[in-house]
C-alpha positions as CSV (number, residue, x, y, z in Angstrom):
1,X,96.7,105.8,139.7
2,X,100.6,105.7,139.8
3,X,102.1,104.7,136.4
4,X,105.6,103.3,137.2
5,X,106.5,103.3,133.5
6,X,106.5,107.0,133.3
7,X,108.7,107.2,136.5
8,X,111.4,105.4,134.8
9,X,110.6,105.9,131.0
10,X,110.8,109.7,131.1
11,X,114.0,110.2,133.1
12,X,116.5,108.7,130.6
13,X,118.7,106.9,133.4
14,X,119.7,103.5,133.7
15,X,119.2,100.7,131.1
16,X,115.4,101.1,130.8
17,X,113.7,101.8,127.8
18,X,112.6,105.5,127.2
19,X,109.1,106.6,126.1
20,X,108.4,108.3,122.9
21,X,107.3,111.6,124.7
22,X,111.0,112.1,125.8
23,X,111.6,113.6,122.3
24,X,109.6,116.6,123.7
25,X,111.5,116.9,127.1
26,X,113.0,120.0,128.5
27,X,115.9,121.2,126.6
28,X,117.6,124.7,127.5
29,X,117.0,127.2,124.7
30,X,114.7,124.8,122.6
31,X,111.8,123.5,124.6
32,X,111.8,125.2,127.9
33,X,108.1,124.8,128.7
34,X,108.0,121.1,128.6
35,X,106.4,119.2,131.6
36,X,108.7,116.3,130.7
37,X,112.0,116.1,132.7
38,X,115.4,116.8,131.1
39,X,117.6,114.0,130.4
40,X,119.6,112.8,133.4
41,X,123.3,111.8,133.7
42,X,122.9,109.4,136.6
43,X,123.0,105.7,135.8
44,X,121.4,104.7,138.8
45,X,118.0,103.4,139.3
46,X,117.1,106.1,141.4
47,X,114.3,107.9,140.0
48,X,112.1,110.4,142.0
49,X,108.5,109.8,142.3
50,X,106.6,112.7,140.2
51,X,103.1,113.5,139.7
52,X,103.7,113.1,136.1
53,X,103.3,109.5,137.0
54,X,99.7,110.1,138.3
55,X,96.9,109.4,135.7
56,X,93.4,108.8,135.5
57,X,92.7,104.9,135.8
58,X,89.1,104.9,135.3
59,X,87.8,102.1,133.0
60,X,84.7,100.2,131.7
61,X,85.1,96.4,131.1
62,X,82.9,93.7,129.9
63,X,84.5,90.9,131.7
64,X,82.3,87.9,130.9
65,X,79.3,87.5,128.8
66,X,78.0,84.0,127.8
67,X,75.7,83.2,124.5
68,X,73.8,79.9,124.7
69,X,71.1,78.1,122.7
70,X,68.9,75.3,123.5
71,X,68.8,73.1,120.7
72,X,65.6,71.5,119.8
73,X,66.0,67.9,120.7
74,X,62.2,67.0,119.5
75,X,63.2,68.4,116.0
76,X,66.1,66.1,115.7
77,X,64.1,62.9,116.9
78,X,66.8,62.5,119.8
79,X,64.3,63.3,122.6
80,X,64.1,59.7,123.6
81,X,67.7,59.6,124.1
82,X,68.6,63.5,125.3
83,X,66.3,65.5,127.4
84,X,68.2,68.8,126.8
85,X,71.1,69.9,124.5
86,X,72.5,73.4,124.8
87,X,75.4,74.8,123.0
88,X,77.1,77.7,124.3
89,X,80.3,80.2,124.0
90,X,81.5,82.1,126.8
91,X,84.0,85.2,126.3
92,X,86.1,86.5,129.0
93,X,87.8,90.1,129.0
94,X,85.8,91.1,125.7
95,X,86.1,94.9,125.9
96,X,88.1,97.4,128.0
97,X,87.5,101.2,127.4
98,X,90.0,103.4,129.1
99,X,92.5,106.4,128.5
100,X,95.3,104.5,130.8
101,X,98.5,104.9,128.8
102,X,99.5,101.1,129.3
103,X,96.6,98.9,128.7
104,X,94.8,97.7,131.5
105,X,94.7,99.7,134.8
106,X,93.3,96.7,136.7
107,X,96.5,94.8,136.4
108,X,99.5,95.2,138.9
109,X,102.5,93.2,140.1
110,X,101.5,94.6,143.4
111,X,99.3,91.8,145.3
112,X,99.3,93.7,148.7
113,X,96.4,95.7,149.4
114,X,98.8,98.3,150.8
115,X,100.4,98.7,147.3
116,X,97.1,98.9,145.3
117,X,97.1,101.8,142.9
118,X,100.6,101.4,141.5
119,X,101.2,99.6,138.0
120,X,104.5,99.1,136.2
121,X,103.6,97.6,132.8
122,X,102.5,94.4,133.3
123,X,100.6,92.2,130.6
124,X,97.0,92.8,130.3
125,X,94.6,90.2,131.3
126,X,94.2,87.7,128.6
127,X,90.9,87.3,126.2
128,X,89.6,84.2,126.0
129,X,86.8,82.0,124.4
130,X,85.1,78.8,125.7
131,X,83.1,76.8,123.4
132,X,80.9,73.9,125.1
133,X,78.1,71.7,124.7
134,X,75.8,70.7,127.7
135,X,73.6,67.6,127.5
136,X,71.0,66.1,129.8
137,X,70.1,62.4,129.5
C-alpha cells in the first residue's frame, strides 16, 4: 500500500510536519548510506512518488464481537410478565494487529475504487461498545 505520509514527511519541503526518521536522512560526508532522501530546498508541495512510501499493509482485525447472557426469568419470578430477558455487550474494532506505520491500513480518504491502496494519515476507525437489554413479553 502507498503511504502518502511518507511521501510528504520525509522530503522536508513545504509546510508539512516531518517524520522522526528525517534525523537519519542522507547527509554528504555524514550519513551517505541512508535510504531517506536529503532535505530539499523547494517550498512547493510537489514531492515525487517514491518506493519509500510502499509498505506492507497486511493486518488482522477483530471487527465485531458480541457477548450475551439469557437471564433466568424463572429464577427471578417474573416469567409471568417476561418470556425472555437477555443482556448483551457488543464491541466494534476491538483489535488490530499490523506493522503499518500509521495506525489502520484499511482507512483511506479515497473512496473511489480506482484510488484504493493509498493512505494519507487518516484517523483510524473508532472503537465502540454497545450495551443492551432485550426483553420478550
